[in-house]
N, C-alpha and C positions, 0 to 999 in steps of 0.2 A: 473800393474793399480794398484796405490797409493788408499790407501783405504779412504772413505770417511770421514772428521771429522763432525760429526754432533754437538756438540760443537759449531765451528766457524758457520756453515749451521745453528741452533737454532737462534744465536747470529746474522747474519745477518736479518734470519725471524723476529726477535724483531724490527731492527733497523727500516726494513722497515713499518714494523705498526707504530712504532709510528712516522715515517715519514707520511704515507697516513691520519691516523687518526690525531693527533694535526693540521697537513692541512685544512683538511676534517672541523672541529670543529672552526677554525677561519673564512674557507672563505664562510661556512653556516654563520655566521652572519654577515661578512661584504660587502659579495655577492646578504644578504638579503638584507643589507642597500640603497647596492648600483642599486638592483634592483627598490627598491621602488622609490628613489629620480629619476632613468631617467624615469620611470612612471610617477610620478606628474608632475615631470617639460615637460613633455610633454601634458600633458592636461590645461596646463597653459597658457592665450594669453599674458601675461604679457612681455615685452622684455629680463628680469633679468632672468628670467626661461627659457627662450629661448634658451639666451645664456649660462644657466648652462645645459641646457639638450644637446646643442651642442659640448661643453667644452669635457661634462664627454663622450658622446660617441665617440669620434674622439680618448681620452686617451685610452677608450676600445677597438676601433679600432685598434689602433697601438699597446697595448701589447698584442693582440689576434694575430697579425700580425707575431709578431719573434717567430721565430721557437726558443723553449724552451732550445736548449742548447746554443743556442746567448743568448737571455734572464739572461741565470747562469753567462755568461764572462761577459756581463755588467753591473750585478751587483755586482760583487765582490768586488769593492770599496764600499758597501755598506753594503753587508755583515761580510765583514770585520770592518768595522767601528763599529755597532752593536753588533757582535758576538764576534769576535775579532779574528776569525779564515774562511777560506773558508773548511776545511773538516770538517766531520765528520753530522750526522742525522740533528743536531740541526743547521749547517749553510748552511742547503738543504733550511729551512723551507722558510725565504725569497722567492727568487726565486719560489720554491712552489707557496707559497700564489700571489706573483703575477702573476703566471701565471697562475694560478684556478681564480681569484677571479671575473673578466670579464669578464672569458666563463661560469661562474655559476650566473651573473648579468645580463647578457641576457637572461637565461633559465629562471629565475624569471621574469623580464619584459615579455615575452614571455606570463605567466601564468601567470600573472598577465594582461594582454590585455585580456584574457580569459574569463573572468571575469562577468559575464551577466551584461550591465553598468544599466540595469532597478532597478539591487537589489542594486545598488549606489548610482543612483537617491533616490530612494524611504528612504532610510537609512538619504540623506540630508533634503529631504523633512521634515520628523520627525526630525531632528535638531543635528544630528549625528555630534560630529568635526570630526576632520582630522584622531584623533589618536582613536577615536572611530571605523571607518569607516576601519582604517590599520587594526586593532585587531580585527574586529568582521565581517568583510565583508570578504574583500580583502585574506586576510592571511584565514581565513578559507575556502573560496573558492577555492584560489587559492594551498590549500597544496597540494592536490595527484600533480598536475606537478612540486611544490618545492621540493618535497620528490624524484620525476623522475628525476628533475636536479639535485638534488645534489648525487642522486648513480648516473649518468652519471657521471659527474664533479668529483666523489670519483673515478670510473673504469678508467679514462681518467688519475685521479693522480697516480695511481699503475706506470700505465708505466711513468712517471715523474718521478717518484721515482727510476724505475731498469736505468736512462736514465742519473740520477743526481749520480747515485751509482759508475756509469761506471768512472766519472769523483773527484771520492773521498768523496762521500757525504756518504760510507755506505749501507750499506743495500745487499738487495739479487741479486741486479743491480751490485755492486761494488765484489760480491763473483762471480757471473756469468763471470765477463769480467777477475777481476784479476787474481781469482783461479783457473778458469775454461777454458776462449780464450786463455789467455796469456799464462798461461802452458799444456796447450792443455790437461787438465783433462775434457773430453767432460760428465763423470758424472755427475761433480759438475753442468756443465751448465744447462743440464738438469732436477737433482733435481732442482735449480734454477728456474727454469721455472716452474718446478710445481707447485711449491708453489706461484709461481705470480697469475698462472690460478686459484688454489686455492682459495686466497684472493679474485680475482675480480669474479668469480662464488656464491661466498658469498653474495658478496657485492652487487652482482647483484639481486641476490635470495632476501635478505634482503629486498632490497628497492622494488622490485616489493609487497613482500608481503606488506610490511606497506602502498607503497600505494596505493593498494586493498582496504585496510581497513577503509584507513581516508575516499575515495572515495565516496560518497554519489549518487552518479547519479546512 
């Protein structure tokens, strides 16, 4: 049995963490903005907002319906255009972001819809602007759901990085497939899988802890 190369294992771990947390950071802000757009456009009666809501919802539904492995392939020309290559952790970011933002935006919208309408109406009665309603009412009230949503998204993302790694993005998925499965080195696949499980457990425990801390109910 070939000795396990820990140097390559930890390098793969670093690549997986890079893809996971860089994508999560970008997804949080883009998904939050998209979720707010969906929420506000669904509450307005003007035709232009109904059109915006319809088009945005349909784009999100289409992107969520595409299997991630196919999404990576479809985005190859776009990835090559903005990154210059389709290999490596950075090249995986466009597909990971496009795959995660629609998912998280839906979770944000669900969280916003659960905010007590009476609190929102009271804020409007006191003359609060839309920006003040967003920053002082909606986001604070929906914060547990927002954090819970990004936790779920981040856990899902770990699986996406493993899948992206299997087709050239690097990380633990690449190591498990190329060095483990393809070469019959089961110990490599096992250790890479254990690392992925540890990452998921840490993310979930951290997300649950923060959610409980910010939940005022």
